[in-house]
C-alpha positions in Angstrom: 29.8 -10.6 14.5 27.9 -11.6 11.4 24.1 -11.0 11.5 21.9 -13.3 9.6 18.8 -11.6 8.1 15.9 -13.4 6.4 15.1 -12.2 2.9 11.6 -12.4 1.4 10.8 -12.2 -2.3 8.0 -9.8 -3.1 5.7 -12.8 -3.7 6.5 -14.4 -0.3 6.1 -11.1 1.5 2.8 -10.5 -0.3 1.5 -13.9 0.7 2.3 -13.0 4.4 0.3 -9.8 4.0 -2.6 -11.6 2.1 -2.8 -14.4 4.7 -3.3 -12.0 7.5 0.1 -12.5 9.0 0.9 -10.4 12.0 4.1 -9.2 10.3 4.6 -5.4 10.2 6.0 -3.9 7.0 8.4 -1.0 7.9 9.1 1.5 5.1 12.5 3.1 5.7 12.5 5.4 2.7 12.2 9.2 2.7 8.8 10.9 2.9 9.1 11.9 -0.7 9.6 8.4 -1.9 6.7 7.1 0.2 4.4 9.7 -1.3 4.8 8.1 -4.7 4.1 4.5 -3.6 3.8 2.4 -0.4 2.7 -0.9 0.9 -0.7 -0.4 2.4 -0.7 -0.7 6.2 3.1 -0.2 6.5 4.7 1.9 9.2 7.0 4.7 7.9 10.2 5.5 9.8 13.0 6.7 7.5 16.3 4.9 8.1 18.1 7.9 9.7 15.3 8.1 12.3 15.2 4.5 13.4 17.3 5.0 16.6 15.4 8.2 17.6 12.0 6.5 17.1 12.8 3.2 18.8 9.9 3.7 21.2 7.5 3.5 18.3 8.9 0.1 17.4 9.1 -1.5 20.8 5.4 -2.5 20.8 6.1 -4.7 17.7 8.9 -6.6 19.5 6.9 -9.9 19.4 6.0 -9.5 15.6 8.1 -10.1 12.6 9.1 -6.8 11.0 9.7 -6.8 7.2 11.8 -3.8 6.3 11.6 -2.3 2.8 13.0 0.6 0.8 13.4 1.3 -2.9 15.8 -1.5 -3.8 16.5 -3.4 -0.6 19.8 -1.8 0.6 18.6 0.7 3.2 16.1 -1.8 4.5 18.9 -4.3 5.0 20.7 -1.8 7.1 17.5 -1.1 9.1 16.9 -4.8 9.6 20.4 -5.3 10.9 20.0 -2.5 13.3 16.8 -3.9 14.6 18.1 -7.4 14.8 20.9 -6.3 17.0 18.2 -4.8 19.3 16.4 -8.1 19.6 13.7 -7.7 17.0 12.5 -10.5 14.6 13.3 -9.0 11.2 13.4 -9.7 7.5 14.2 -7.7 4.4 12.1 -7.3 1.3 14.4 -8.5 -1.5 14.6 -5.9 -4.3 12.4 -3.4 -2.3 9.4 -1.6 -3.5 10.9 -1.6 -7.0 10.6 -5.4 -7.3 7.3 -5.4 -5.5 5.9 -3.1 -8.2 7.6 -5.1 -11.0 5.8 -8.1 -9.7 2.5 -6.3 -10.1 1.8 -6.3 -6.3 -0.3 -3.6 -4.6 
């Protein structure tokens, strides 16, 4: 079965954040990567821990969850996992790398 995932450009994702959207940004990178840079207000659950920490995500089932990583690959995997579990998900295209390149904070 093919799963369709929404992809947001950094500008579109930033606009959701700026406009006070109820979307949750989910950082699926390692703790070391997150130490260098993160999207303020984001929740951190590394990709390998997604299944084990499912209970932390269940309270966000009614919100859109925008997954991000360094380049957008791991976050796409996380988004697909969560979508299969019934979450409303999206992926940040290009990850934090493109977010930073666009000058967003």
